[in-house]
Legacy VTK file of the C-alpha trace (Angstrom):
# vtk DataFile Version 3.0
C-alpha trace
ASCII
DATASET POLYDATA
POINTS 261 float
-63.427 23.956 12.308
-65.685 23.129 15.007
-66.523 19.334 15.507
-70.080 18.098 15.968
-70.838 16.936 19.250
-71.414 13.442 19.743
-74.588 12.780 22.036
-75.577 9.385 22.613
-79.381 9.982 23.659
-79.306 6.532 25.766
-76.187 6.576 27.803
-78.158 8.341 30.441
-80.095 5.247 30.906
-77.366 2.987 31.624
-76.700 1.462 35.003
-73.146 1.564 36.373
-71.924 0.120 39.570
-70.474 2.537 42.251
-67.699 2.754 44.752
-66.159 -0.239 43.172
-68.850 -2.737 43.773
-68.850 -4.068 40.252
-67.852 -7.663 41.574
-70.181 -7.935 44.943
-71.883 -11.274 44.379
-74.229 -13.163 47.071
-75.235 -16.242 46.347
-73.951 -15.834 42.753
-76.059 -12.945 42.349
-74.375 -9.765 41.625
-75.333 -7.009 44.048
-73.406 -4.027 43.052
-74.773 -0.620 44.626
-75.638 1.251 41.325
-76.403 4.869 40.154
-80.021 3.515 40.009
-79.823 2.112 43.154
-78.367 5.482 44.758
-81.228 7.527 43.157
-83.829 5.248 44.675
-82.182 5.906 47.980
-82.391 9.425 47.251
-85.752 9.728 46.230
-86.752 7.514 49.439
-84.900 9.755 51.927
-86.409 13.010 50.209
-89.686 11.270 50.793
-88.897 10.669 54.532
-87.775 14.178 55.129
-90.835 15.285 53.031
-93.328 13.618 55.222
-91.251 13.980 58.784
-91.119 17.593 58.180
-94.786 17.627 57.711
-96.068 15.764 60.632
-95.161 18.766 63.128
-98.401 19.757 64.025
-98.301 23.516 64.633
-101.212 25.685 65.707
-100.757 27.564 62.318
-99.301 25.366 59.612
-96.511 26.389 57.862
-96.036 25.839 54.346
-94.382 22.553 54.809
-96.920 20.788 56.725
-99.538 22.491 54.179
-97.877 20.746 51.474
-97.928 17.394 53.227
-101.462 17.653 54.285
-102.348 18.664 50.604
-101.069 15.649 48.987
-102.248 13.684 51.566
-105.916 14.963 51.321
-105.349 14.269 47.379
-104.785 10.792 47.458
-107.206 10.443 50.425
-110.050 11.786 48.176
-108.708 9.995 45.332
-109.121 6.886 47.184
-112.527 7.646 48.641
-113.793 8.583 45.095
-112.993 5.190 43.805
-113.184 2.725 46.341
-115.440 4.573 48.981
-114.779 5.069 52.722
-113.008 1.867 53.278
-110.679 2.946 50.883
-108.664 5.196 53.507
-107.025 1.804 54.881
-104.755 2.141 51.856
-103.738 5.778 52.199
-100.438 4.850 53.506
-99.499 2.327 50.633
-101.113 4.628 47.916
-99.867 8.015 49.064
-96.335 6.724 49.502
-96.093 4.822 45.954
-97.491 8.287 44.486
-95.154 10.387 46.459
-91.869 7.815 45.771
-92.709 7.545 41.895
-93.393 11.560 41.820
-90.004 12.288 43.689
-88.472 9.958 41.406
-89.741 11.659 38.322
-88.623 15.018 39.261
-85.281 14.390 40.759
-84.369 13.016 37.209
-85.323 16.372 35.742
-83.354 18.642 38.186
-80.412 20.256 36.430
-77.580 19.049 38.406
-75.304 18.456 35.505
-74.167 21.954 35.654
-72.206 21.081 39.017
-70.804 17.922 37.752
-73.611 15.732 39.056
-75.819 13.461 36.712
-79.446 12.574 37.978
-80.771 9.112 37.307
-84.285 8.579 36.617
-84.701 5.268 37.627
-88.280 5.333 36.537
-87.156 5.295 32.907
-86.474 1.428 33.461
-89.077 -1.084 33.316
-87.245 -3.308 35.535
-87.837 -0.816 38.411
-91.700 0.486 36.934
-92.395 -3.288 36.641
-91.779 -4.101 39.842
-93.750 -1.200 41.780
-96.597 -2.702 39.217
-96.012 -6.006 40.607
-96.025 -5.117 44.331
-99.322 -3.234 43.833
-101.044 -6.087 41.880
-99.776 -8.365 44.274
-101.802 -6.337 47.163
-104.862 -6.454 44.812
-104.593 -10.224 44.922
-104.016 -10.042 48.601
-106.795 -8.151 49.061
-108.935 -10.016 46.732
-108.333 -13.543 48.174
-108.353 -12.495 51.650
-111.582 -10.757 51.652
-113.707 -13.014 49.031
-111.082 -16.381 48.928
-112.057 -18.677 45.788
-115.014 -16.316 44.886
-112.416 -13.755 43.790
-112.307 -15.424 40.408
-116.064 -14.366 39.936
-114.107 -11.036 38.741
-113.484 -12.724 35.208
-117.330 -13.346 34.940
-119.284 -10.058 34.525
-122.595 -9.864 36.013
-125.607 -10.960 33.651
-123.041 -12.617 31.485
-125.167 -15.863 29.771
-123.829 -19.135 30.708
-123.196 -19.992 27.122
-120.947 -17.094 27.047
-118.659 -17.893 30.173
-116.119 -20.395 28.545
-115.485 -17.357 26.113
-115.905 -14.290 28.345
-114.038 -15.684 31.255
-110.312 -16.417 29.578
-110.358 -12.860 27.931
-111.381 -11.065 31.551
-108.415 -13.057 32.979
-105.885 -12.304 30.307
-107.373 -8.521 30.901
-106.625 -9.013 34.371
-103.098 -10.282 34.242
-102.107 -7.924 31.638
-102.330 -5.026 34.363
-99.151 -4.928 35.835
-97.418 -5.040 32.612
-99.569 -2.180 30.952
-98.946 -0.467 34.404
-95.224 -0.567 34.569
-94.834 -0.134 30.602
-96.954 3.313 30.701
-94.845 5.031 33.270
-91.207 3.600 31.662
-92.433 4.732 28.125
-93.346 8.196 29.190
-90.177 8.877 31.327
-87.637 7.610 28.945
-89.475 9.056 26.077
-89.129 12.822 27.442
-85.493 12.483 28.681
-84.314 10.720 25.175
-86.368 14.024 23.524
-84.233 16.485 25.843
-81.079 14.608 25.057
-81.500 14.929 21.299
-82.590 18.587 21.488
-79.430 18.996 23.521
-77.250 18.005 20.661
-79.074 20.154 18.415
-78.027 23.228 20.452
-74.366 22.048 21.147
-73.772 21.339 17.346
-76.036 24.828 16.549
-73.465 26.656 18.556
-70.433 24.891 17.404
-71.606 25.607 13.709
-71.152 29.076 13.826
-73.325 32.175 14.295
-75.427 31.608 11.117
-76.129 27.703 12.187
-76.647 28.864 16.202
-79.494 31.189 15.136
-80.776 28.812 12.394
-81.058 25.365 14.662
-79.331 26.447 18.128
-81.719 28.730 19.693
-84.792 27.403 18.252
-83.909 24.090 19.566
-82.739 25.896 22.918
-86.395 27.501 23.046
-88.046 23.873 22.535
-85.867 22.069 24.777
-86.987 24.695 27.435
-90.428 24.083 26.715
-90.483 20.045 26.767
-88.435 20.405 29.869
-91.773 22.171 31.532
-93.909 19.415 30.206
-91.531 16.863 31.366
-92.139 18.393 34.972
-95.949 18.107 34.422
-96.061 14.686 32.773
-94.003 13.491 35.860
-96.709 14.492 38.027
-99.317 12.903 35.690
-97.802 9.670 35.420
-97.341 9.446 39.452
-100.947 10.492 39.756
-102.355 7.694 36.618
-100.196 5.010 38.266
-101.787 5.935 42.011
-105.134 6.073 40.207
-104.909 2.994 38.514
-103.577 1.315 41.526
-106.796 2.525 43.474
-108.973 1.319 40.657
-107.562 -2.364 40.722
-107.919 -2.142 44.729
-111.626 -1.155 43.994
-112.097 -4.359 41.855
-110.626 -6.742 44.569
-112.686 -4.843 47.196
-116.175 -4.814 45.606
-115.468 -7.737 42.824
-116.867 -5.112 40.037
LINES 1 262
261 0 1 2 3 4 5 6 7 8 9 10 11 12 13 14 15 16 17 18 19 20 21 22 23 24 25 26 27 28 29 30 31 32 33 34 35 36 37 38 39 40 41 42 43 44 45 46 47 48 49 50 51 52 53 54 55 56 57 58 59 60 61 62 63 64 65 66 67 68 69 70 71 72 73 74 75 76 77 78 79 80 81 82 83 84 85 86 87 88 89 90 91 92 93 94 95 96 97 98 99 100 101 102 103 104 105 106 107 108 109 110 111 112 113 114 115 116 117 118 119 120 121 122 123 124 125 126 127 128 129 130 131 132 133 134 135 136 137 138 139 140 141 142 143 144 145 146 147 148 149 150 151 152 153 154 155 156 157 158 159 160 161 162 163 164 165 166 167 168 169 170 171 172 173 174 175 176 177 178 179 180 181 182 183 184 185 186 187 188 189 190 191 192 193 194 195 196 197 198 199 200 201 202 203 204 205 206 207 208 209 210 211 212 213 214 215 216 217 218 219 220 221 222 223 224 225 226 227 228 229 230 231 232 233 234 235 236 237 238 239 240 241 242 243 244 245 246 247 248 249 250 251 252 253 254 255 256 257 258 259 260
């Protein structure tokens, strides 16, 4: 009798120390090199190679150079649309942020499990997406106070607000502003985790269907496999959309700091 597959959909998110680093400590803090850190490093290396390969200025651009120029122009146009001509100075940061998240999301979908390598989607952890959001939010605060000083606080009082309404409107605007990094990081984390959990659950249906015999395989396994392929394709689209949304919201928040909208 075939045994059912025991699939834990949350196991794929487990952070594990690598190469015997579990007990590494610095000033009382554990600094183990984990699977999450490894895939962050891989994403950073891929991003570096991608950009470096596109910086070779050829008279007739190759596909690699054209791809880098496409993404650079895409982010540049987005910044100009949301911030204006002054947004170009933020291009290196927003471009790096967008591409890093994009590569992180896509690397987690590469089917390397067939060769015994298990990709780790580190953007499925709120600690990672939260840090990226805090980094973006810190730049917003730095730009706002550097350019406007204490006048930056006028961002919490919309233009035309009657004086009697300011004590009520200002706290609401302030809370809304402070929630931004939380919502920015949470959106990416939830989207990536949900998709991977769904794929893992569908994979258990495929395995159990195959182990259950021909009838159950046709009834459950094959439909689950078809659905799994469709969800995987959708996840590729979501990976790009989430990277774009993160970069777009970052540019909108920077615009608020620039122009106090």
